[in-house]
Phi, psi and omega in degrees: 000142177292144182263151174223158171205155175289168182214160176274095187288142161265121189210161184287155168297157188302321183285345182256355189302317182293325179286327182285312187306134182224163174295159176298161186295333191260010178255358179226149171274183185298316182296317179295319178296319180297320179292320180294325184268358185299126181078006182232088180295345183270352182300137179287353172301334178293340178264314184275337177229062184295350176298341180288347180259009180233162181304145185302333184277359181295135178301127184294350180246016183288153181302326184290339176297310184288324178296321180295322179300312181296319178300316182291326176294315177299321180296317182295324176287317181296327178280355179082009175291321174245143178228152176259133177295145177289328184237150177293143178215163166252150183234161172246135184232114179252138172236137176235120179231126180051041176083351181261132185251143166225136183237120182246156174266121179265120182203185176251141175250161185270138182295330179294331179289330172293316181296323185271007177063031165278345169248107190272146181249166174221009180226151165284153172253154181267130184307313183299317180291322177293319177298320179301309183292325178297314177297325179296312180295317183294319182287320177289330191066033185201154169265107185274343180226136183283152171271135184270108179248159174224168180204158177290136189309143176236119186296322178297317179293320175303319181293320179296318180296314181302323179287320183292328183280005171276350180279172181284129183279164170286316183225149175200107180209160176249126182281170183302335180272009176088358179275131176273131179238127182225135183232133175240147171262132179271116186295317182240109188267352186303320181293323177293316177300315181297318181290318183289324180284354173268352178285131185298318180206155169252160179234138173286115175273309180213140177108035179302320181289324177295319179295314179296322182287325177299315180295317181294318181295319177299318179294318180295318180294323180297312183291337181271353182254104184294341180259018181305134179227003175093351181265358186291152181294335182289353176281355185239152179223157190281131182219160168235124185254116181249140170295139189298327185296340183269348192281149183239110177254127177262169177292153171243099192277166185236143171229142183236139191293319187212171183265018175057042177075014181248161175270163176305320180298317178298319177297314180298320179299317181289325175297326179294339175280346180272322183187192180280120183249126178213152179290149182214155173259357181254114184275004183245123180299145184263353180196167177297150180084006180236140180230138173256128190240128177257116184213128176057041174080007184225155176261138179232144177255129177245117178251121176276136179303129184300326184283357177264003183248129175273097185287355175271351179265112189299326183269308186287352173271353180287143178299322180297323177289317180298317179297317183294315186284331189251342182236303190294316178284304185291323187269322185254353175070026178262108185276323182233103184288346178289326189241344183287124180287354181280352179235145176219169189233134183236117180302141184298342179296336181280347176079172181283338175300326177297322177296314177301316182301315184289320178289316181297337180289341183090350180283337178229158189242342190209135181226148178233124172268123188259159166273136187295143168297141178270159178295328177295320177294319179302309183294325178298317178296317179296316179301325181280359182070022183263174178234131180289156170301157182302146173056053180267340184224144172231107180272137173221145357285161177279148177286134177283143174268150174099340180291323179217120183238142182251125177270145181281347180240000000 
């Protein structure tokens, strides 16, 4: 069973929580991060995206980037914006978006359980991004952003959480994007530890690079410590554990740069060989096995025959896999969606208007609005020890960084 434990959180004072809390480092580029943090020296973006405090031409992997992150974390602690709790605790973190609520348990998980696949993955990580986050953790001596984990619902744990969130929270604010964030400290964590350590496995929902870098940082600290005995704080990493039934997965849409030397009519003809193609006014698929396609200023619905899909195959039954195997490779000649610059991915939170905008600009030629991958499909892939195609899931709302930070010492 995966292990959990409380931790001595570094967290903002109550009056500073809203100013400190920031979007994750990887959902904004440098310019977007700089705009969000403009005029707010307390924003945690100065820690997770320290490039905003250096000249734009600075190499994103330069030593000074990581040094600046550590300097900014020390400044926030030194100025009293962030304080460390005297005692270890577990926390509850609720997010409400568009009236839908999800409540997670914030605690630390053990890096060895990640290594031993008690914490299951469904994505490959990219070496450059993994290296970047590992250096960030090692230089900060902290996990600045939590890993988003999920587990199959446990009724006893759900009952404890429901009772605890009736108490007065530490923080409660609504961010500029309309998402409400509320945090409670759990006074007695033993019951939560007992319930969570009885769960057979956890699943990485979002944050594969953060999880991999936490494991790598823990391994490096262990190897560098001649007196390592297994009790050190660096053996643990920051997580938020949500029951699977509460999670909201949005589509992860696709755009393609060109038509691979074909005309729109030729593309439509080839799509008709994949499934039933018809013009539509609705750009959002109504069920799995259906894709909405924006081409030549119009939306088209493509339905793949259900009897052509092996629903017992955890990977090949995924819409993202079907699209890749039947459309992206054979029609557009894109063999590796991870590396080919002719394809890009657009999070569903941006909506289908973003797809129209990009294609209508002339910079892109073809867009696909996807039906979301389900949490059950994600867990089935993880259980099978398989890996999803790239960009299969987009979770919303995103976990804010800076509300709760875990120090490695």
